[in-house]
PDB file of N, CA, C, O and CB in Angstrom:
ATOM      1  N   MET A   1      65.837   7.898 176.110  1.00  0.00           N
ATOM      2  CA  MET A   1      65.366   9.337 176.529  1.00  0.00           C
ATOM      3  C   MET A   1      66.168   9.568 177.801  1.00  0.00           C
ATOM      4  O   MET A   1      66.632   8.757 178.602  1.00  0.00           O
ATOM      5  CB  MET A   1      63.656   9.485 176.813  1.00  0.00           C
ATOM      6  N   PRO A   2      66.213  11.304 177.756  1.00  0.00           N
ATOM      7  CA  PRO A   2      66.987  11.496 178.861  1.00  0.00           C
ATOM      8  C   PRO A   2      66.230  11.523 180.123  1.00  0.00           C
ATOM      9  O   PRO A   2      65.058  11.744 180.427  1.00  0.00           O
ATOM     10  CB  PRO A   2      67.713  12.646 178.708  1.00  0.00           C
ATOM     11  N   GLY A   3      67.732  11.102 180.995  1.00  0.00           N
ATOM     12  CA  GLY A   3      67.209  10.962 182.616  1.00  0.00           C
ATOM     13  C   GLY A   3      65.227  10.222 182.953  1.00  0.00           C
ATOM     14  O   GLY A   3      64.790   9.321 182.237  1.00  0.00           O
ATOM     15  N   TRP A   4      64.754  10.569 183.593  1.00  0.00           N
ATOM     16  CA  TRP A   4      63.681  10.118 184.017  1.00  0.00           C
ATOM     17  C   TRP A   4      62.747  10.300 182.850  1.00  0.00           C
ATOM     18  O   TRP A   4      62.048   9.330 183.141  1.00  0.00           O
ATOM     19  CB  TRP A   4      63.314  10.723 185.248  1.00  0.00           C
ATOM     20  N   ILE A   5      62.229  10.730 181.856  1.00  0.00           N
ATOM     21  CA  ILE A   5      61.293  10.592 180.803  1.00  0.00           C
ATOM     22  C   ILE A   5      61.215   9.345 179.972  1.00  0.00           C
ATOM     23  O   ILE A   5      62.104   8.827 179.296  1.00  0.00           O
ATOM     24  CB  ILE A   5      61.501  11.595 179.978  1.00  0.00           C
ATOM     25  N   GLY A   6      60.425   9.104 180.092  1.00  0.00           N
ATOM     26  CA  GLY A   6      60.455   7.788 179.331  1.00  0.00           C
ATOM     27  C   GLY A   6      58.535   8.000 178.101  1.00  0.00           C
ATOM     28  O   GLY A   6      57.615   8.813 178.003  1.00  0.00           O
ATOM     29  N   PHE A   7      58.844   7.010 177.637  1.00  0.00           N
ATOM     30  CA  PHE A   7      57.754   6.997 176.973  1.00  0.00           C
ATOM     31  C   PHE A   7      56.261   7.360 176.820  1.00  0.00           C
ATOM     32  O   PHE A   7      55.595   7.869 175.919  1.00  0.00           O
ATOM     33  CB  PHE A   7      57.800   6.311 176.920  1.00  0.00           C
ATOM     34  N   PRO A   8      55.843   6.614 178.819  1.00  0.00           N
ATOM     35  CA  PRO A   8      54.494   6.549 178.487  1.00  0.00           C
ATOM     36  C   PRO A   8      54.910   8.340 179.317  1.00  0.00           C
ATOM     37  O   PRO A   8      54.011   9.158 179.124  1.00  0.00           O
ATOM     38  CB  PRO A   8      53.188   4.972 179.243  1.00  0.00           C
ATOM     39  N   GLU A   9      56.011   8.816 180.058  1.00  0.00           N
ATOM     40  CA  GLU A   9      55.350  10.233 180.325  1.00  0.00           C
ATOM     41  C   GLU A   9      55.282  11.569 179.041  1.00  0.00           C
ATOM     42  O   GLU A   9      54.827  12.711 178.971  1.00  0.00           O
ATOM     43  CB  GLU A   9      56.280  10.820 181.628  1.00  0.00           C
ATOM     44  N   LEU A  10      55.942  10.725 178.251  1.00  0.00           N
ATOM     45  CA  LEU A  10      55.905  11.742 177.247  1.00  0.00           C
ATOM     46  C   LEU A  10      54.209  11.948 176.141  1.00  0.00           C
ATOM     47  O   LEU A  10      53.708  12.815 175.426  1.00  0.00           O
ATOM     48  CB  LEU A  10      57.335  11.239 176.274  1.00  0.00           C
ATOM     49  N   LEU A  11      53.865  10.514 176.627  1.00  0.00           N
ATOM     50  CA  LEU A  11      52.364  10.209 176.403  1.00  0.00           C
ATOM     51  C   LEU A  11      51.232  10.903 177.096  1.00  0.00           C
ATOM     52  O   LEU A  11      50.201  11.063 176.444  1.00  0.00           O
ATOM     53  CB  LEU A  11      52.155   8.906 176.709  1.00  0.00           C
ATOM     54  N   ILE A  12      51.294  11.401 178.512  1.00  0.00           N
ATOM     55  CA  ILE A  12      50.519  11.912 179.271  1.00  0.00           C
ATOM     56  C   ILE A  12      50.922  12.670 179.044  1.00  0.00           C
ATOM     57  O   ILE A  12      49.940  13.413 179.053  1.00  0.00           O
ATOM     58  CB  ILE A  12      50.265  11.717 180.288  1.00  0.00           C
ATOM     59  N   LEU A  13      52.019  13.497 178.685  1.00  0.00           N
ATOM     60  CA  LEU A  13      52.360  15.070 178.775  1.00  0.00           C
ATOM     61  C   LEU A  13      51.622  15.722 177.041  1.00  0.00           C
ATOM     62  O   LEU A  13      51.165  16.858 176.918  1.00  0.00           O
ATOM     63  CB  LEU A  13      54.577  15.305 178.956  1.00  0.00           C
ATOM     64  N   LEU A  14      51.671  14.848 176.078  1.00  0.00           N
ATOM     65  CA  LEU A  14      50.843  15.048 175.280  1.00  0.00           C
ATOM     66  C   LEU A  14      49.474  14.908 174.933  1.00  0.00           C
ATOM     67  O   LEU A  14      48.907  15.233 173.890  1.00  0.00           O
ATOM     68  CB  LEU A  14      51.218  14.768 174.787  1.00  0.00           C
ATOM     69  N   VAL A  15      49.058  14.415 175.887  1.00  0.00           N
ATOM     70  CA  VAL A  15      47.193  13.647 176.268  1.00  0.00           C
ATOM     71  C   VAL A  15      47.106  15.615 177.326  1.00  0.00           C
ATOM     72  O   VAL A  15      46.165  16.402 177.418  1.00  0.00           O
ATOM     73  CB  VAL A  15      47.091  11.017 178.089  1.00  0.00           C
ATOM     74  N   VAL A  16      47.862  15.655 177.624  1.00  0.00           N
ATOM     75  CA  VAL A  16      47.732  16.754 178.815  1.00  0.00           C
ATOM     76  C   VAL A  16      47.499  18.058 177.715  1.00  0.00           C
ATOM     77  O   VAL A  16      46.505  18.779 177.623  1.00  0.00           O
ATOM     78  CB  VAL A  16      49.395  16.919 180.036  1.00  0.00           C
ATOM     79  N   VAL A  17      48.683  18.098 176.968  1.00  0.00           N
ATOM     80  CA  VAL A  17      48.472  19.545 176.206  1.00  0.00           C
ATOM     81  C   VAL A  17      47.349  19.380 174.937  1.00  0.00           C
ATOM     82  O   VAL A  17      47.021  20.272 174.155  1.00  0.00           O
ATOM     83  CB  VAL A  17      50.102  20.114 175.492  1.00  0.00           C
ATOM     84  N   LEU A  18      46.870  18.013 174.963  1.00  0.00           N
ATOM     85  CA  LEU A  18      45.886  18.304 173.617  1.00  0.00           C
ATOM     86  C   LEU A  18      44.672  18.965 174.201  1.00  0.00           C
ATOM     87  O   LEU A  18      44.005  19.847 173.659  1.00  0.00           O
ATOM     88  CB  LEU A  18      45.365  16.824 172.710  1.00  0.00           C
ATOM     89  N   LEU A  19      44.441  18.333 175.577  1.00  0.00           N
ATOM     90  CA  LEU A  19      43.235  19.045 176.851  1.00  0.00           C
ATOM     91  C   LEU A  19      43.130  20.114 176.777  1.00  0.00           C
ATOM     92  O   LEU A  19      42.038  20.630 176.540  1.00  0.00           O
ATOM     93  CB  LEU A  19      43.431  19.001 178.322  1.00  0.00           C
ATOM     94  N   VAL A  20      44.476  20.957 176.994  1.00  0.00           N
ATOM     95  CA  VAL A  20      44.762  21.975 177.016  1.00  0.00           C
ATOM     96  C   VAL A  20      44.438  22.989 176.116  1.00  0.00           C
ATOM     97  O   VAL A  20      43.635  23.887 176.371  1.00  0.00           O
ATOM     98  CB  VAL A  20      45.648  21.857 177.153  1.00  0.00           C
ATOM     99  N   PHE A  21      44.966  22.881 175.204  1.00  0.00           N
ATOM    100  CA  PHE A  21      45.201  23.826 173.922  1.00  0.00           C
ATOM    101  C   PHE A  21      44.014  23.559 173.135  1.00  0.00           C
ATOM    102  O   PHE A  21      43.277  24.418 172.652  1.00  0.00           O
ATOM    103  CB  PHE A  21      46.609  23.512 173.003  1.00  0.00           C
ATOM    104  N   GLY A  22      43.837  21.833 173.008  1.00  0.00           N
ATOM    105  CA  GLY A  22      43.085  21.416 171.644  1.00  0.00           C
ATOM    106  C   GLY A  22      43.038  21.074 170.302  1.00  0.00           C
ATOM    107  O   GLY A  22      43.632  22.017 169.779  1.00  0.00           O
ATOM    108  N   PRO A  23      42.812  20.561 169.700  1.00  0.00           N
ATOM    109  CA  PRO A  23      43.287  19.605 168.240  1.00  0.00           C
ATOM    110  C   PRO A  23      43.515  20.924 167.288  1.00  0.00           C
ATOM    111  O   PRO A  23      44.647  20.876 166.808  1.00  0.00           O
ATOM    112  CB  PRO A  23      41.781  18.279 167.433  1.00  0.00           C
ATOM    113  N   LYS A  24      42.877  21.942 166.921  1.00  0.00           N
ATOM    114  CA  LYS A  24      43.103  22.575 166.299  1.00  0.00           C
ATOM    115  C   LYS A  24      44.013  23.439 166.206  1.00  0.00           C
ATOM    116  O   LYS A  24      44.516  23.810 165.146  1.00  0.00           O
ATOM    117  CB  LYS A  24      42.461  22.784 166.218  1.00  0.00           C
ATOM    118  N   ARG A  25      44.462  24.054 167.942  1.00  0.00           N
ATOM    119  CA  ARG A  25      45.472  24.990 168.598  1.00  0.00           C
ATOM    120  C   ARG A  25      46.816  24.421 168.103  1.00  0.00           C
ATOM    121  O   ARG A  25      47.654  25.022 167.431  1.00  0.00           O
ATOM    122  CB  ARG A  25      45.371  25.024 170.306  1.00  0.00           C
ATOM    123  N   LEU A  26      46.856  23.489 168.438  1.00  0.00           N
ATOM    124  CA  LEU A  26      48.122  22.643 168.681  1.00  0.00           C
ATOM    125  C   LEU A  26      48.990  22.476 167.326  1.00  0.00           C
ATOM    126  O   LEU A  26      50.202  22.461 167.545  1.00  0.00           O
ATOM    127  CB  LEU A  26      47.680  21.132 169.246  1.00  0.00           C
ATOM    128  N   PRO A  27      48.668  22.366 166.168  1.00  0.00           N
ATOM    129  CA  PRO A  27      49.279  22.617 164.864  1.00  0.00           C
ATOM    130  C   PRO A  27      49.798  23.562 164.520  1.00  0.00           C
ATOM    131  O   PRO A  27      50.737  23.629 163.726  1.00  0.00           O
ATOM    132  CB  PRO A  27      48.676  22.520 164.048  1.00  0.00           C
ATOM    133  N   GLU A  28      48.884  25.044 165.457  1.00  0.00           N
ATOM    134  CA  GLU A  28      49.370  26.206 165.160  1.00  0.00           C
ATOM    135  C   GLU A  28      50.435  26.560 166.249  1.00  0.00           C
ATOM    136  O   GLU A  28      50.999  27.643 166.091  1.00  0.00           O
ATOM    137  CB  GLU A  28      48.272  27.169 165.023  1.00  0.00           C
ATOM    138  N   MET A  29      50.597  26.217 166.742  1.00  0.00           N
ATOM    139  CA  MET A  29      51.791  26.410 168.275  1.00  0.00           C
ATOM    140  C   MET A  29      52.834  25.877 167.576  1.00  0.00           C
ATOM    141  O   MET A  29      53.801  26.626 167.437  1.00  0.00           O
ATOM    142  CB  MET A  29      51.508  25.390 170.012  1.00  0.00           C
ATOM    143  N   GLY A  30      52.931  24.304 166.888  1.00  0.00           N
ATOM    144  CA  GLY A  30      54.121  23.846 167.045  1.00  0.00           C
ATOM    145  C   GLY A  30      54.644  24.657 165.643  1.00  0.00           C
ATOM    146  O   GLY A  30      55.762  25.142 165.473  1.00  0.00           O
ATOM    147  N   ARG A  31      53.774  24.659 164.915  1.00  0.00           N
ATOM    148  CA  ARG A  31      54.292  25.863 163.569  1.00  0.00           C
ATOM    149  C   ARG A  31      54.410  27.596 164.156  1.00  0.00           C
ATOM    150  O   ARG A  31      54.331  28.487 163.311  1.00  0.00           O
ATOM    151  CB  ARG A  31      52.751  25.881 162.047  1.00  0.00           C
ATOM    152  N   SER A  32      54.534  27.831 165.126  1.00  0.00           N
ATOM    153  CA  SER A  32      54.902  29.364 165.448  1.00  0.00           C
ATOM    154  C   SER A  32      56.202  28.936 166.413  1.00  0.00           C
ATOM    155  O   SER A  32      56.928  29.873 166.747  1.00  0.00           O
ATOM    156  CB  SER A  32      53.465  30.429 166.361  1.00  0.00           C
ATOM    157  N   LEU A  33      56.454  27.977 166.754  1.00  0.00           N
ATOM    158  CA  LEU A  33      57.192  27.205 167.622  1.00  0.00           C
ATOM    159  C   LEU A  33      58.991  26.917 166.870  1.00  0.00           C
ATOM    160  O   LEU A  33      60.193  27.176 166.919  1.00  0.00           O
ATOM    161  CB  LEU A  33      56.154  25.690 167.837  1.00  0.00           C
ATOM    162  N   GLY A  34      58.069  26.308 166.330  1.00  0.00           N
ATOM    163  CA  GLY A  34      59.751  25.882 164.756  1.00  0.00           C
ATOM    164  C   GLY A  34      60.059  26.898 164.408  1.00  0.00           C
ATOM    165  O   GLY A  34      61.272  27.008 164.226  1.00  0.00           O
ATOM    166  N   LYS A  35      59.260  28.068 164.149  1.00  0.00           N
ATOM    167  CA  LYS A  35      59.342  29.240 163.456  1.00  0.00           C
ATOM    168  C   LYS A  35      60.436  29.795 163.934  1.00  0.00           C
ATOM    169  O   LYS A  35      61.499  30.007 163.352  1.00  0.00           O
ATOM    170  CB  LYS A  35      58.247  30.070 163.525  1.00  0.00           C
ATOM    171  N   GLY A  36      59.991  30.120 165.504  1.00  0.00           N
ATOM    172  CA  GLY A  36      60.811  30.943 166.659  1.00  0.00           C
ATOM    173  C   GLY A  36      61.936  30.186 166.571  1.00  0.00           C
ATOM    174  O   GLY A  36      62.973  30.769 166.256  1.00  0.00           O
ATOM    175  N   MET A  37      61.959  29.180 166.751  1.00  0.00           N
ATOM    176  CA  MET A  37      63.134  28.377 166.471  1.00  0.00           C
ATOM    177  C   MET A  37      64.630  28.669 165.456  1.00  0.00           C
ATOM    178  O   MET A  37      65.827  28.939 165.550  1.00  0.00           O
ATOM    179  CB  MET A  37      62.472  27.314 165.961  1.00  0.00           C
ATOM    180  N   ARG A  38      63.524  28.382 164.454  1.00  0.00           N
ATOM    181  CA  ARG A  38      64.389  28.507 163.036  1.00  0.00           C
ATOM    182  C   ARG A  38      64.946  30.146 163.293  1.00  0.00           C
ATOM    183  O   ARG A  38      66.154  30.302 163.468  1.00  0.00           O
ATOM    184  CB  ARG A  38      63.207  28.281 161.307  1.00  0.00           C
ATOM    185  N   GLU A  39      64.212  31.107 163.305  1.00  0.00           N
ATOM    186  CA  GLU A  39      64.551  32.222 163.610  1.00  0.00           C
ATOM    187  C   GLU A  39      66.004  32.701 164.712  1.00  0.00           C
ATOM    188  O   GLU A  39      67.046  33.343 164.583  1.00  0.00           O
ATOM    189  CB  GLU A  39      63.327  32.557 164.036  1.00  0.00           C
ATOM    190  N   PHE A  40      65.336  31.986 165.731  1.00  0.00           N
ATOM    191  CA  PHE A  40      66.372  32.572 166.641  1.00  0.00           C
ATOM    192  C   PHE A  40      67.836  31.393 165.796  1.00  0.00           C
ATOM    193  O   PHE A  40      68.962  31.873 165.658  1.00  0.00           O
ATOM    194  CB  PHE A  40      65.833  32.255 168.826  1.00  0.00           C
ATOM    195  N   LYS A  41      67.666  30.580 165.544  1.00  0.00           N
ATOM    196  CA  LYS A  41      69.265  29.624 165.300  1.00  0.00           C
ATOM    197  C   LYS A  41      69.785  30.809 164.058  1.00  0.00           C
ATOM    198  O   LYS A  41      70.956  31.185 163.999  1.00  0.00           O
ATOM    199  CB  LYS A  41      69.031  27.357 164.439  1.00  0.00           C
ATOM    200  N   ASP A  42      68.850  31.239 163.236  1.00  0.00           N
ATOM    201  CA  ASP A  42      69.470  31.839 161.534  1.00  0.00           C
ATOM    202  C   ASP A  42      69.883  33.000 162.648  1.00  0.00           C
ATOM    203  O   ASP A  42      71.089  32.969 162.890  1.00  0.00           O
ATOM    204  CB  ASP A  42      68.059  32.365 159.689  1.00  0.00           C
ATOM    205  N   SER A  43      69.183  33.970 163.346  1.00  0.00           N
ATOM    206  CA  SER A  43      70.314  35.067 163.739  1.00  0.00           C
ATOM    207  C   SER A  43      71.391  34.906 164.787  1.00  0.00           C
ATOM    208  O   SER A  43      72.061  35.901 165.065  1.00  0.00           O
ATOM    209  CB  SER A  43      69.668  36.222 164.190  1.00  0.00           C
ATOM    210  N   VAL A  44      71.695  33.442 165.565  1.00  0.00           N
ATOM    211  CA  VAL A  44      72.449  33.201 166.329  1.00  0.00           C
ATOM    212  C   VAL A  44      74.370  32.976 164.997  1.00  0.00           C
ATOM    213  O   VAL A  44      75.598  33.063 165.026  1.00  0.00           O
ATOM    214  CB  VAL A  44      71.551  31.746 167.311  1.00  0.00           C
ATOM    215  N   THR A  45      73.462  32.736 164.309  1.00  0.00           N
ATOM    216  CA  THR A  45      74.670  31.785 163.445  1.00  0.00           C
ATOM    217  C   THR A  45      74.624  33.280 161.997  1.00  0.00           C
ATOM    218  O   THR A  45      75.021  33.197 160.835  1.00  0.00           O
ATOM    219  CB  THR A  45      73.825  29.393 162.711  1.00  0.00           C
ATOM    220  N   GLY A  46      74.384  33.736 162.269  1.00  0.00           N
ATOM    221  CA  GLY A  46      74.274  35.578 161.345  1.00  0.00           C
ATOM    222  C   GLY A  46      73.816  34.859 159.933  1.00  0.00           C
ATOM    223  O   GLY A  46      73.915  35.569 158.933  1.00  0.00           O
ATOM    224  N   LYS A  47      73.481  33.941 159.814  1.00  0.00           N
ATOM    225  CA  LYS A  47      72.257  33.178 158.042  1.00  0.00           C
ATOM    226  C   LYS A  47      71.370  34.461 157.992  1.00  0.00           C
ATOM    227  O   LYS A  47      70.738  35.121 158.817  1.00  0.00           O
ATOM    228  CB  LYS A  47      70.693  31.171 158.372  1.00  0.00           C
ATOM    229  N   ASP A  48      71.647  34.524 156.440  1.00  0.00           N
ATOM    230  CA  ASP A  48      70.165  35.699 156.239  1.00  0.00           C
ATOM    231  C   ASP A  48      69.978  35.104 155.360  1.00  0.00           C
ATOM    232  O   ASP A  48      70.899  34.982 154.552  1.00  0.00           O
ATOM    233  CB  ASP A  48      70.097  37.425 155.959  1.00  0.00           C
ATOM    234  N   ASP A  49      68.658  34.437 155.101  1.00  0.00           N
ATOM    235  CA  ASP A  49      68.045  33.809 154.008  1.00  0.00           C
ATOM    236  C   ASP A  49      67.620  35.452 152.843  1.00  0.00           C
ATOM    237  O   ASP A  49      67.410  34.786 151.829  1.00  0.00           O
ATOM    238  CB  ASP A  49      66.452  32.709 154.760  1.00  0.00           C
ATOM    239  N   GLN A  50      67.525  36.050 152.650  1.00  0.00           N
ATOM    240  CA  GLN A  50      66.864  37.287 152.176  1.00  0.00           C
ATOM    241  C   GLN A  50      67.709  37.925 151.520  1.00  0.00           C
ATOM    242  O   GLN A  50      67.506  38.905 152.237  1.00  0.00           O
ATOM    243  CB  GLN A  50      66.328  38.130 153.116  1.00  0.00           C
ATOM    244  N   PRO A  51      68.734  38.413 150.583  1.00  0.00           N
ATOM    245  CA  PRO A  51      69.604  39.262 150.020  1.00  0.00           C
ATOM    246  C   PRO A  51      69.289  40.805 149.765  1.00  0.00           C
ATOM    247  O   PRO A  51      68.532  41.384 148.986  1.00  0.00           O
ATOM    248  CB  PRO A  51      69.889  38.678 148.901  1.00  0.00           C
ATOM    249  N   VAL A  52      69.873  41.083 150.404  1.00  0.00           N
ATOM    250  CA  VAL A  52      69.492  42.831 150.524  1.00  0.00           C
ATOM    251  C   VAL A  52      69.142  43.508 149.507  1.00  0.00           C
ATOM    252  O   VAL A  52      70.106  43.670 148.758  1.00  0.00           O
ATOM    253  CB  VAL A  52      70.548  43.710 150.937  1.00  0.00           C
ATOM    254  N   ALA A  53      67.979  44.090 149.045  1.00  0.00           N
ATOM    255  CA  ALA A  53      67.360  44.502 148.171  1.00  0.00           C
ATOM    256  C   ALA A  53      68.472  46.362 147.688  1.00  0.00           C
ATOM    257  O   ALA A  53      69.086  47.308 148.180  1.00  0.00           O
ATOM    258  CB  ALA A  53      65.577  44.471 148.872  1.00  0.00           C
ATOM    259  N   LEU A  54      68.184  45.980 146.902  1.00  0.00           N
ATOM    260  CA  LEU A  54      69.425  47.593 146.115  1.00  0.00           C
ATOM    261  C   LEU A  54      68.390  48.200 145.058  1.00  0.00           C
ATOM    262  O   LEU A  54      67.885  47.587 144.117  1.00  0.00           O
ATOM    263  CB  LEU A  54      71.405  46.941 144.827  1.00  0.00           C
ATOM    264  N   PRO A  55      68.256  49.057 145.286  1.00  0.00           N
ATOM    265  CA  PRO A  55      67.485  50.563 144.475  1.00  0.00           C
ATOM    266  C   PRO A  55      67.901  50.053 143.436  1.00  0.00           C
ATOM    267  O   PRO A  55      68.981  49.463 143.484  1.00  0.00           O
ATOM    268  CB  PRO A  55      67.975  52.357 144.713  1.00  0.00           C
ATOM    269  N   SER A  56      67.000  50.147 141.897  1.00  0.00           N
ATOM    270  CA  SER A  56      67.478  49.892 140.633  1.00  0.00           C
ATOM    271  C   SER A  56      67.214  51.705 140.094  1.00  0.00           C
ATOM    272  O   SER A  56      66.740  52.803 140.388  1.00  0.00           O
ATOM    273  CB  SER A  56      66.477  48.423 139.741  1.00  0.00           C
ATOM    274  N   ALA A  57      67.958  50.891 139.101  1.00  0.00           N
ATOM    275  CA  ALA A  57      68.137  52.543 138.558  1.00  0.00           C
ATOM    276  C   ALA A  57      67.214  53.439 138.457  1.00  0.00           C
ATOM    277  O   ALA A  57      67.168  54.631 138.761  1.00  0.00           O
ATOM    278  CB  ALA A  57      68.551  52.694 137.323  1.00  0.00           C
ATOM    279  N   THR A  58      66.408  52.640 137.943  1.00  0.00           N
ATOM    280  CA  THR A  58      64.779  53.538 137.752  1.00  0.00           C
ATOM    281  C   THR A  58      64.005  53.994 138.848  1.00  0.00           C
ATOM    282  O   THR A  58      62.911  54.397 138.453  1.00  0.00           O
ATOM    283  CB  THR A  58      63.649  52.676 137.078  1.00  0.00           C
ATOM    284  N   GLU A  59      64.185  54.101 140.326  1.00  0.00           N
ATOM    285  CA  GLU A  59      63.932  54.663 141.033  1.00  0.00           C
ATOM    286  C   GLU A  59      64.480  55.615 141.468  1.00  0.00           C
ATOM    287  O   GLU A  59      65.695  55.414 141.456  1.00  0.00           O
ATOM    288  CB  GLU A  59      63.741  54.178 141.519  1.00  0.00           C
ATOM    289  N   THR A  60      64.169  56.796 141.948  1.00  0.00           N
ATOM    290  CA  THR A  60      64.307  57.818 142.342  1.00  0.00           C
ATOM    291  C   THR A  60      64.618  57.906 143.759  1.00  0.00           C
ATOM    292  O   THR A  60      64.044  57.238 144.619  1.00  0.00           O
ATOM    293  CB  THR A  60      63.393  58.393 141.979  1.00  0.00           C
ATOM    294  N   THR A  61      65.685  58.877 144.011  1.00  0.00           N
ATOM    295  CA  THR A  61      66.172  59.258 145.593  1.00  0.00           C
ATOM    296  C   THR A  61      66.085  60.441 145.707  1.00  0.00           C
ATOM    297  O   THR A  61      66.634  61.141 144.855  1.00  0.00           O
ATOM    298  CB  THR A  61      67.561  58.948 146.076  1.00  0.00           C
ATOM    299  N   THR A  62      65.412  61.010 146.725  1.00  0.00           N
ATOM    300  CA  THR A  62      65.757  62.342 147.335  1.00  0.00           C
ATOM    301  C   THR A  62      66.740  62.953 147.003  1.00  0.00           C
ATOM    302  O   THR A  62      67.620  62.135 147.272  1.00  0.00           O
ATOM    303  CB  THR A  62      65.898  62.352 148.502  1.00  0.00           C
ATOM    304  N   THR A  63      67.365  64.044 146.499  1.00  0.00           N
ATOM    305  CA  THR A  63      68.247  64.905 146.889  1.00  0.00           C
ATOM    306  C   THR A  63      68.040  65.911 147.581  1.00  0.00           C
ATOM    307  O   THR A  63      66.915  66.370 147.777  1.00  0.00           O
ATOM    308  CB  THR A  63      68.741  65.253 146.115  1.00  0.00           C
ATOM    309  N   VAL A  64      69.283  66.466 148.123  1.00  0.00           N
ATOM    310  CA  VAL A  64      68.724  67.620 149.194  1.00  0.00           C
ATOM    311  C   VAL A  64      69.288  68.876 148.005  1.00  0.00           C
ATOM    312  O   VAL A  64      70.205  68.844 147.185  1.00  0.00           O
ATOM    313  CB  VAL A  64      69.686  67.631 151.233  1.00  0.00           C
ATOM    314  N   SER A  65      68.289  69.933 148.348  1.00  0.00           N
ATOM    315  CA  SER A  65      69.059  70.996 147.120  1.00  0.00           C
ATOM    316  C   SER A  65      70.303  72.230 147.402  1.00  0.00           C
ATOM    317  O   SER A  65      70.950  71.753 148.335  1.00  0.00           O
ATOM    318  CB  SER A  65      67.766  71.949 146.487  1.00  0.00           C
ATOM    319  N   PRO A  66      70.599  72.868 147.228  1.00  0.00           N
ATOM    320  CA  PRO A  66      71.921  73.191 147.403  1.00  0.00           C
ATOM    321  C   PRO A  66      71.401  74.391 147.730  1.00  0.00           C
ATOM    322  O   PRO A  66      72.203  75.041 148.400  1.00  0.00           O
ATOM    323  CB  PRO A  66      73.015  73.030 146.302  1.00  0.00           C
ATOM    324  N   THR A  67      70.086  75.108 147.468  1.00  0.00           N
ATOM    325  CA  THR A  67      70.190  76.133 148.123  1.00  0.00           C
ATOM    326  C   THR A  67      68.583  76.421 149.078  1.00  0.00           C
ATOM    327  O   THR A  67      67.802  75.507 148.815  1.00  0.00           O
ATOM    328  CB  THR A  67      70.657  77.231 147.001  1.00  0.00           C
ATOM    329  N   PRO A  68      68.115  77.220 149.849  1.00  0.00           N
ATOM    330  CA  PRO A  68      67.715  76.912 151.279  1.00  0.00           C
ATOM    331  C   PRO A  68      65.765  77.348 149.928  1.00  0.00           C
ATOM    332  O   PRO A  68      65.727  78.222 149.063  1.00  0.00           O
ATOM    333  CB  PRO A  68      68.663  78.443 153.273  1.00  0.00           C
ATOM    334  N   THR A  69      64.613  76.412 150.286  1.00  0.00           N
ATOM    335  CA  THR A  69      63.713  76.491 149.661  1.00  0.00           C
ATOM    336  C   THR A  69      62.625  77.663 150.923  1.00  0.00           C
ATOM    337  O   THR A  69      63.136  78.087 151.960  1.00  0.00           O
ATOM    338  CB  THR A  69      63.304  74.845 149.189  1.00  0.00           C
ATOM    339  N   HIS A  70      61.401  77.935 150.592  1.00  0.00           N
ATOM    340  CA  HIS A  70      60.733  78.650 151.215  1.00  0.00           C
ATOM    341  C   HIS A  70      60.405  77.120 152.544  1.00  0.00           C
ATOM    342  O   HIS A  70      60.527  77.342 153.749  1.00  0.00           O
ATOM    343  CB  HIS A  70      59.421  79.485 150.117  1.00  0.00           C
ATOM    344  N   GLU A  71      60.114  76.089 152.157  1.00  0.00           N
ATOM    345  CA  GLU A  71      59.694  74.969 153.283  1.00  0.00           C
ATOM    346  C   GLU A  71      60.652  74.346 154.039  1.00  0.00           C
ATOM    347  O   GLU A  71      60.354  73.837 155.119  1.00  0.00           O
ATOM    348  CB  GLU A  71      59.021  73.855 152.735  1.00  0.00           C
ATOM    349  N   ASN A  72      61.974  74.322 153.521  1.00  0.00           N
ATOM    350  CA  ASN A  72      62.750  73.932 154.028  1.00  0.00           C
ATOM    351  C   ASN A  72      64.497  75.063 154.716  1.00  0.00           C
ATOM    352  O   ASN A  72      65.630  74.714 155.047  1.00  0.00           O
ATOM    353  CB  ASN A  72      62.738  72.894 153.034  1.00  0.00           C
ATOM    354  N   GLU A  73      63.663  76.661 154.617  1.00  0.00           N
ATOM    355  CA  GLU A  73      64.293  77.489 155.031  1.00  0.00           C
ATOM    356  C   GLU A  73      64.925  76.854 156.859  1.00  0.00           C
ATOM    357  O   GLU A  73      64.251  75.970 157.387  1.00  0.00           O
ATOM    358  CB  GLU A  73      63.275  78.821 154.815  1.00  0.00           C
ATOM    359  N   SER A  74      66.366  77.484 157.731  1.00  0.00           N
ATOM    360  CA  SER A  74      65.938  77.410 158.601  1.00  0.00           C
ATOM    361  C   SER A  74      66.995  78.455 158.523  1.00  0.00           C
ATOM    362  O   SER A  74      67.828  78.824 157.695  1.00  0.00           O
ATOM    363  CB  SER A  74      65.650  76.286 159.350  1.00  0.00           C
ATOM    364  N   ALA A  75      66.456  78.923 160.257  1.00  0.00           N
ATOM    365  CA  ALA A  75      67.025  80.093 160.680  1.00  0.00           C
ATOM    366  C   ALA A  75      68.447  80.376 161.680  1.00  0.00           C
ATOM    367  O   ALA A  75      68.736  79.907 162.782  1.00  0.00           O
ATOM    368  CB  ALA A  75      65.967  80.587 161.255  1.00  0.00           C
ATOM    369  N   VAL A  76      69.059  81.186 160.937  1.00  0.00           N
ATOM    370  CA  VAL A  76      70.555  81.117 161.070  1.00  0.00           C
ATOM    371  C   VAL A  76      71.155  82.057 162.230  1.00  0.00           C
ATOM    372  O   VAL A  76      72.369  82.086 162.435  1.00  0.00           O
ATOM    373  CB  VAL A  76      71.200  81.534 159.675  1.00  0.00           C
TER     374      VAL A  76
END
């Protein structure tokens, strides 16, 4: 254990945290802390779990009309 923190101190700290946050909230806090640490590590290392989704051939994209229409006319 690092420095002055031993098993009795960790046990006292765990009891205090359990009394403050309660047994139902403690697992949620652990999950959110782990998720946050994982996201931070992934952002620092540049790791991206999700591949970039490219549009499929069936999806249509918006095209710019070569001639101005009434809706998108601009004053020249």
